[in-house]
C-alpha positions as CSV (number, residue, x, y, z in Angstrom):
1,M,-5.4,3.2,9.6
2,T,-5.7,-0.5,8.3
3,T,-2.8,-2.1,6.8
4,I,-3.0,-5.7,5.1
5,Y,0.3,-7.3,4.4
6,H,-0.6,-8.9,1.5
7,N,0.3,-11.5,-1.0
8,P,-1.9,-11.4,-4.2
9,R,-0.9,-15.2,-4.9
10,C,-2.5,-16.3,-1.8
11,S,-6.1,-16.9,-1.7
12,K,-6.7,-16.3,1.8
13,S,-5.2,-13.0,1.4
14,R,-6.9,-12.2,-1.6
15,Q,-10.3,-13.1,0.2
16,T,-9.4,-11.0,3.4
17,L,-8.4,-7.9,1.1
18,E,-11.8,-8.4,-0.7
19,L,-14.0,-8.7,2.8
20,L,-12.3,-5.6,4.1
21,T,-13.0,-3.7,0.7
22,N,-16.6,-5.0,0.6
23,E,-17.0,-3.8,4.4
24,G,-16.1,-0.5,3.2
25,I,-12.8,-0.4,5.2
26,N,-10.1,1.9,3.6
27,V,-6.9,-0.5,3.4
28,N,-3.3,0.5,3.0
29,V,-2.1,-2.6,0.8
30,V,1.5,-3.7,1.6
31,R,2.7,-6.5,-1.0
32,Y,5.3,-7.7,1.8
33,L,6.9,-9.9,-0.8
34,D,7.9,-6.7,-2.9
35,T,8.3,-4.7,0.3
36,P,9.4,-6.5,3.2
37,P,8.6,-5.2,6.8
38,S,11.8,-4.2,8.5
39,R,12.8,-6.1,11.7
40,E,11.1,-3.4,13.9
41,Q,7.9,-3.7,12.0
42,L,8.2,-7.4,12.2
43,S,8.7,-6.8,16.2
44,D,5.8,-4.3,16.0
45,L,3.4,-6.7,14.5
46,L,4.4,-9.6,16.7
47,N,3.4,-7.7,19.6
48,Q,0.0,-6.6,18.1
49,L,-0.6,-10.2,17.3
50,G,0.7,-11.4,20.7
51,Y,2.6,-14.1,19.0
52,S,6.2,-15.1,19.3
53,A,8.5,-15.0,16.1
54,H,8.0,-18.9,15.8
55,Q,4.4,-18.6,15.7
56,L,4.3,-16.1,12.7
57,L,6.4,-18.5,10.6
58,R,5.4,-20.6,7.5
59,K,7.1,-23.7,8.6
60,G,6.1,-25.5,5.5
61,E,8.2,-23.4,3.3
62,A,11.2,-24.8,1.8
63,I,13.2,-22.1,3.0
64,Y,12.4,-22.7,6.3
65,K,14.1,-26.2,6.2
66,S,16.9,-25.0,4.1
67,L,17.8,-22.5,6.7
68,G,17.7,-25.0,9.5
69,L,15.2,-23.4,11.3
70,S,13.4,-25.2,14.0
71,A,11.4,-24.6,17.2
72,D,14.6,-24.2,19.1
73,T,15.8,-21.3,16.9
74,A,15.9,-18.0,18.8
75,D,13.3,-15.2,18.1
76,A,16.2,-12.9,17.0
77,E,17.4,-15.4,14.3
78,L,13.9,-16.2,13.2
79,L,13.1,-12.3,12.8
80,A,16.3,-12.0,10.8
81,A,15.3,-14.9,8.5
82,M,11.7,-13.4,8.0
83,V,13.2,-10.0,7.0
84,E,15.6,-11.6,4.5
85,N,13.0,-14.0,3.3
86,P,9.7,-12.8,3.7
87,I,7.9,-15.8,2.3
88,L,8.5,-17.2,5.8
89,I,5.8,-14.8,7.1
90,E,2.3,-16.1,7.6
91,R,-0.4,-14.0,5.6
92,P,-2.2,-12.2,5.6
93,I,-1.7,-9.9,8.6
94,V,-4.1,-7.2,9.1
95,S,-3.2,-4.3,11.6
96,H,-5.7,-1.7,12.8
97,N,-5.6,0.5,15.9
98,G,-2.4,-1.2,17.4
99,R,-3.8,-4.5,17.2
100,A,-3.4,-7.2,14.5
101,M,-4.9,-10.5,13.3
102,I,-4.0,-13.1,10.8
103,G,-6.9,-13.7,8.2
104,R,-7.1,-17.6,8.5
105,P,-10.0,-17.7,8.3
106,P,-10.6,-14.2,6.5
107,E,-13.6,-13.4,8.8
108,Q,-11.5,-13.3,11.8
109,V,-9.9,-9.8,11.0
110,L,-13.4,-8.2,11.4
111,E,-12.9,-8.5,15.1
112,L,-10.3,-5.7,14.9
113,F,-13.4,-3.3,14.0
114,K,-15.7,-4.2,16.7
């Protein structure tokens, strides 16, 4: 099963979804702003990505600053912030067979299928 955590307003997310579709890959699309991942799902994605919570954050979002988040914020607090404010989650994330990648650039996610 291949899943993309997708934001249709994001050009990289749209490009990644189009690339997967054009490659004939059946994709489960999760519009994560409408259906945010749970804390457990986020933890699993972090493990698949090999990322810390801080590496998955979109630090340029206004909510990042307004919540007072920083490089010193504990992972548990960052996970809670991402669950409550999914706009903070980097996008798009593609998960396939226990591994995940960020679609920046979109072509990078094709490594999951090799």
